[in-house]
C-alpha positions, 0 to 999 in steps of 0.5 A: 267681947270685953276683957278687963285688966284691973291693975295694981302699981308698984315701984318695981312693976305692975301686977294685974288681975284679968277678967272675962265675963266677970270671971277671973282668968288669971294674972298679968305682969307688966313693967312699972308705970313710968309716964308711958316711956317707950320700952321701960313703962307699962302703957296708960290705962284705957280701952284698947282694941285687940287684934290677932298677930303672928310672929316666928318668936311668939307664933299666934299672939295678940296686939293692942291697937291705938296705944298712945305714943307706942307701937307693937304692944303685945300680949305674949308669954313671960314670967319676969317683966323687967327681963322679958318685957318692953312695954308688953303685957304677959298673962301668968297663972301665979304671981310670985312677986311684983312684975313676976309670975309663973306658968305664963304659957298655959294662961296665954294659950287660954286667952289667945284661944278665947280671942281667936274664937271671937275673931272667927265670929267677927267679934270686936275684942277690947281690953279695958285697963284700969286701976 
């Protein structure tokens, strides 16, 4: 299973469009590109394996594996990249600005559901990030 994130970079943040099977799912907000600096930059473009993860804070969510020079890069709900993200990705239903969006949780839940069903089928899930 492959999920595609097509990014647009801005000084204040990064906005993206998320696709599965060439079908638009929604948007993604991230921090700006600042040379992959820990906690203040989005991660580099590339192909990443996704794996399931559970925490008390986010419950069931997703983690990207093998991110160069980074750890614990997650996909979790957030509506403001600058205030709520430290390098992670947040799906949002609607963009309201650069690195900002609305109604993150419904799209996040849809994405997690899609991925967890694939995990149950023992499928490998990749996220391809490109501009």
